[in-house]
C-alpha positions as CSV (number, residue, x, y, z in Angstrom):
1,M,5.0,14.3,11.9
2,K,6.2,13.5,8.3
3,T,5.0,10.3,6.7
4,F,7.2,8.2,4.4
5,I,4.6,8.5,1.6
6,K,4.2,12.1,0.3
7,V,1.4,11.6,-2.2
8,T,-1.4,9.1,-2.6
9,E,-3.6,8.9,-5.7
10,I,-6.5,6.7,-7.0
11,W,-7.0,6.3,-10.7
12,I,-10.1,4.7,-12.1
13,P,-11.3,3.5,-15.5
14,T,-13.3,5.9,-17.6
15,K,-16.9,5.0,-18.5
16,D,-15.7,3.3,-21.7
17,R,-12.9,1.6,-19.6
18,T,-10.2,2.5,-22.1
19,H,-8.3,5.0,-20.0
20,L,-7.6,5.8,-16.4
21,E,-8.8,9.1,-15.0
22,F,-8.1,10.9,-11.7
23,S,-10.4,9.9,-8.9
24,A,-8.9,11.3,-5.7
25,G,-5.6,12.2,-4.1
26,L,-3.7,13.3,-1.0
27,Y,-1.0,15.8,-1.7
28,G,-0.3,17.7,1.5
29,D,0.9,21.1,0.5
30,L,2.0,20.0,-3.1
31,N,-0.8,22.0,-4.7
32,E,1.0,22.5,-8.0
33,F,1.6,18.8,-8.5
34,R,-2.1,18.1,-7.5
35,G,-3.2,20.5,-10.3
36,A,-1.0,18.7,-12.9
37,S,-2.3,15.4,-11.8
38,E,-6.0,16.2,-11.8
39,K,-5.7,17.1,-15.5
40,E,-4.0,13.9,-16.5
41,S,-5.3,10.6,-17.9
42,F,-3.6,7.4,-18.9
43,A,-4.2,4.9,-21.6
44,Y,-3.6,1.1,-21.1
45,D,0.2,0.7,-20.7
46,E,0.8,4.4,-20.5
47,G,2.5,6.2,-17.6
48,L,2.9,4.6,-14.2
49,P,-0.8,3.8,-13.6
50,G,-1.2,2.4,-17.1
51,K,1.9,0.3,-16.8
52,A,0.5,-1.4,-13.6
53,W,-2.8,-2.0,-15.4
54,A,-1.0,-3.7,-18.4
55,A,1.4,-5.7,-16.2
56,G,-1.4,-6.9,-13.9
57,H,0.8,-6.5,-10.9
58,P,2.4,-3.6,-8.9
59,V,5.1,-1.5,-10.5
60,V,7.9,0.3,-8.7
61,L,9.6,3.2,-10.5
62,T,12.7,4.6,-8.7
63,E,13.9,7.0,-11.4
64,F,11.6,9.4,-13.3
65,D,14.1,10.8,-15.7
66,H,14.1,9.2,-19.2
67,S,11.2,6.9,-18.1
68,Y,7.6,6.4,-19.0
69,F,6.5,8.7,-16.1
70,K,4.4,11.5,-17.6
71,R,4.6,14.1,-14.8
72,T,8.4,14.2,-14.3
73,K,8.8,17.9,-14.4
74,S,6.1,18.6,-11.9
75,A,7.2,15.7,-9.7
76,K,10.8,16.9,-9.6
77,K,9.7,20.3,-8.7
78,A,7.7,18.8,-5.8
79,G,10.6,16.8,-4.6
80,L,9.1,13.4,-5.6
81,T,11.5,10.8,-6.9
82,C,9.8,7.4,-6.7
83,G,6.5,6.0,-7.6
84,I,4.7,2.7,-6.7
85,A,1.5,1.8,-8.6
86,I,-0.7,-1.0,-7.2
87,P,-3.6,-2.2,-9.5
88,V,-6.8,-3.5,-7.9
89,F,-8.4,-6.2,-10.0
90,S,-11.6,-8.2,-9.7
91,G,-10.8,-11.2,-11.8
92,E,-9.3,-9.9,-15.1
93,F,-11.1,-6.5,-14.8
94,L,-9.4,-3.5,-13.3
95,M,-11.2,-1.6,-10.6
96,A,-8.6,1.1,-9.9
97,V,-4.9,1.8,-9.5
98,V,-3.5,3.2,-6.3
99,V,-0.3,5.2,-6.7
100,F,2.1,6.1,-3.9
101,L,4.8,8.8,-4.5
102,C,7.8,9.2,-2.2
103,G,10.7,11.6,-2.1
104,D,14.4,11.1,-1.4
105,D,15.8,13.1,1.6
106,Q,18.0,12.3,4.5
107,H,15.0,12.3,6.9
108,H,12.9,9.6,5.2
109,A,13.6,6.1,6.5
110,G,11.3,3.2,5.6
111,A,10.7,0.9,2.8
112,I,8.1,-0.3,0.3
113,E,8.9,-3.7,-1.2
114,L,7.4,-5.9,-4.0
115,W,7.9,-9.6,-3.5
116,S,7.2,-12.4,-6.0
117,N,8.0,-16.0,-6.8
118,S,9.3,-16.9,-10.2
119,L,8.0,-19.5,-12.6
120,E,11.4,-21.2,-12.4
121,N,11.4,-21.2,-8.6
122,N,7.8,-21.4,-7.4
123,T,8.7,-22.1,-3.8
124,E,10.4,-18.9,-2.8
125,L,9.7,-15.2,-2.7
126,T,12.3,-12.6,-3.6
127,V,12.3,-8.8,-3.8
128,I,11.8,-7.9,-7.4
129,D,11.7,-4.2,-6.7
130,G,11.4,-1.7,-3.9
131,Y,12.0,1.7,-2.5
132,Y,14.1,2.0,0.7
133,G,14.7,5.7,1.1
134,T,18.0,6.1,3.0
135,L,18.2,2.5,4.2
136,D,21.0,1.3,1.9
137,D,22.2,-1.5,4.2
138,F,18.7,-2.8,4.8
139,E,18.0,-2.7,1.1
140,D,21.2,-4.8,0.4
141,I,20.2,-7.4,2.9
142,S,16.6,-7.5,1.7
143,R,17.5,-8.0,-1.9
144,K,19.6,-11.1,-1.0
145,I,17.1,-12.9,1.2
146,T,14.4,-15.3,0.1
147,F,11.2,-16.5,1.9
148,A,9.4,-19.8,1.6
149,R,5.6,-20.0,2.0
150,G,4.8,-19.3,5.7
151,S,8.3,-17.8,6.4
152,G,8.7,-14.2,7.4
153,L,6.2,-11.5,6.6
154,P,6.0,-12.1,2.8
155,G,5.8,-15.8,3.4
156,Q,2.9,-15.4,5.9
157,V,1.0,-13.3,3.5
158,W,1.6,-15.9,0.7
159,E,0.4,-18.7,3.0
160,T,-2.7,-17.0,4.3
161,G,-3.7,-15.0,1.3
162,M,-4.5,-12.2,3.8
163,P,-2.9,-8.9,4.9
164,V,-0.6,-9.3,7.9
165,L,0.5,-6.6,10.3
166,I,3.5,-7.0,12.6
167,E,4.4,-4.5,15.4
168,D,7.7,-4.3,17.4
169,L,9.7,-5.8,14.5
170,G,12.9,-5.7,16.5
171,L,11.4,-8.2,19.0
172,S,9.3,-10.3,16.5
173,S,10.4,-13.9,15.8
174,A,8.0,-13.8,12.8
175,F,10.1,-11.1,11.1
176,I,13.2,-12.8,9.9
177,R,15.1,-9.5,9.4
178,S,14.2,-8.2,12.9
179,A,17.8,-7.5,13.9
180,D,18.4,-5.6,10.7
181,A,15.1,-3.8,11.1
182,R,16.0,-2.7,14.6
183,K,19.4,-1.4,13.4
184,A,17.6,0.6,10.6
185,G,14.9,2.0,13.0
186,I,12.1,0.1,11.4
187,T,9.4,-0.8,13.9
188,T,6.2,-1.8,12.1
189,A,5.5,-3.9,8.9
190,L,2.4,-4.4,6.8
191,G,2.2,-7.1,4.1
192,I,-0.6,-7.1,1.5
193,P,-1.4,-9.7,-1.2
194,V,-2.1,-7.8,-4.4
195,S,-2.3,-10.0,-7.5
196,V,-1.6,-13.3,-9.1
197,V,-0.4,-13.4,-12.7
198,A,0.2,-16.7,-14.4
199,N,0.8,-18.5,-11.1
200,Q,3.1,-15.7,-9.9
201,V,2.1,-14.1,-6.6
202,Y,2.8,-10.4,-5.9
203,I,3.0,-9.1,-2.3
204,M,3.6,-5.6,-1.2
205,T,5.3,-4.9,2.2
206,F,5.3,-1.5,3.9
207,L,8.0,-1.1,6.5
208,S,7.6,1.8,8.8
209,A,10.1,3.8,10.9
210,K,9.1,5.7,14.0
211,A,10.4,9.1,12.7
212,T,8.7,8.8,9.3
213,P,6.0,6.1,9.5
214,I,4.3,4.8,6.3
215,A,1.1,6.2,7.9
216,K,0.1,7.4,11.3
217,R,-2.4,4.5,11.6
218,L,-2.8,1.2,9.8
219,Q,-5.8,-1.1,10.1
220,I,-6.9,-4.4,8.6
221,W,-10.7,-4.9,8.4
222,V,-12.2,-8.3,7.4
223,P,-15.7,-9.6,6.9
224,D,-17.1,-11.4,10.0
225,E,-18.2,-15.1,9.8
226,S,-21.6,-14.2,8.5
227,S,-20.1,-11.9,5.8
228,Q,-22.6,-9.2,7.0
229,Q,-20.1,-6.8,8.7
230,L,-16.5,-5.7,8.6
231,I,-14.6,-5.9,11.8
232,C,-11.2,-4.6,12.7
233,Q,-8.8,-7.6,12.8
234,A,-5.6,-5.7,13.5
235,G,-4.5,-2.1,13.9
236,Y,-1.5,0.0,14.7
237,S,-1.4,3.7,15.8
238,K,1.6,6.0,16.2
239,Q,-0.2,7.4,19.2
240,N,-1.9,4.3,20.6
241,N,-0.6,0.7,20.0
242,E,-3.9,-0.8,21.2
243,L,-5.8,0.5,18.2
244,A,-7.4,-2.9,17.3
245,E,-8.8,-3.1,20.9
246,I,-10.3,0.3,20.6
247,F,-12.1,-0.7,17.4
248,E,-13.1,-4.2,18.5
249,T,-16.6,-3.1,19.3
250,V,-16.9,-1.2,16.0
251,S,-18.5,-3.0,12.9
252,V,-19.3,-1.7,9.5
253,R,-22.1,-3.0,7.2
254,K,-21.7,-3.2,3.4
255,G,-22.4,0.2,1.9
256,E,-22.1,2.0,5.3
257,G,-19.5,4.8,5.5
258,L,-16.1,4.8,3.8
259,L,-15.2,1.2,4.5
260,G,-18.7,-0.1,3.6
261,R,-18.5,1.7,0.3
262,V,-15.2,0.0,-0.5
263,W,-16.8,-3.4,0.3
264,L,-19.8,-2.5,-1.9
265,T,-17.9,-1.3,-4.9
266,G,-14.5,-3.0,-4.8
267,V,-12.9,0.4,-5.5
268,P,-10.4,2.1,-3.2
269,V,-11.5,5.4,-1.6
270,I,-9.7,8.4,-0.3
271,R,-11.3,10.8,2.1
272,N,-9.9,14.0,3.6
273,N,-10.6,15.0,7.2
274,S,-11.6,11.5,8.4
275,K,-14.4,11.3,10.9
276,M,-13.1,8.0,12.4
277,A,-10.5,9.7,14.6
278,L,-10.9,9.1,18.3
279,A,-10.1,11.2,21.3
280,E,-6.4,11.2,20.9
281,G,-6.7,13.6,18.0
282,S,-8.2,14.0,14.5
283,L,-6.4,12.8,11.4
284,N,-6.4,14.6,8.1
285,S,-7.0,11.9,5.6
286,M,-7.5,8.2,4.9
287,L,-6.9,5.7,2.1
288,A,-9.1,2.5,2.2
289,M,-7.9,-0.2,-0.2
290,P,-9.7,-3.5,-0.9
291,V,-8.0,-6.9,-1.0
292,I,-10.0,-9.0,-3.6
293,D,-9.5,-12.7,-4.4
294,N,-11.6,-14.4,-7.1
295,G,-14.1,-11.6,-7.1
296,Y,-14.6,-11.7,-3.3
297,L,-13.5,-9.2,-0.7
298,K,-10.9,-10.6,1.7
299,A,-10.1,-7.5,3.6
300,V,-10.0,-3.7,3.5
301,V,-6.6,-2.1,4.5
302,T,-6.7,1.5,5.7
303,F,-3.8,4.0,5.8
304,L,-4.6,7.0,8.0
305,F,-2.4,10.0,7.6
């Protein structure tokens, strides 16, 4: 099964915190692009990761030619055409930048959207950028719609300040664009709060189609009431839609395993050949990304590929 995201990377500050260096990545069979990436580094405001660092919020780049993207030649050779960089901050200090790279082809349906309010209109969220693959009609609809706090998926994320996962979008009253999603073949949506800059909120939404899902599994882990353990609050699996129920007896302490490490350090982690797979089949890799607010961990979102 192909996933909508072709490459996932983590870039972290160097020891002197003046540049970003390669930490880890998932490249599938794109070994040449991996090699080019592992040698790369980015200064503040340089390249896609550096731009997200300087902006303080996610950046979507839908055209590499004649842009600030530094690996254009290697990316084009690998069939990559779009990049999304998501900075992870604790207060004003950058912990890491997560980069997703996608490619245009007729088989990739899905979307990654960046929503924000404006200083002029602080009561509504609009799409300020996004990548929609082949979903031109859905993109046109999405760029015209607005959401108030608590309305639709972006509005729910804004109101709660927490990641939100919605399954069966075509039947969900919580997803305002459900009819359009059903028509486009989109079935699952994940919304994540990522940053606040000068009273502007930034929210990422990942919309998954059955044929080319964003990831084979998505999970949201949150600290329990005692803040001693992480528990699985919500989950979706391409193979098993009762993923959260499967994990409801699993808990993770700070510093324990992959998720516990993310909680301990506040830094995203990539691991190949994840050991968390259950009986329905092993998965090759995982990204675990923290959601941090005012220096405190609110959640860990995992993408299992």
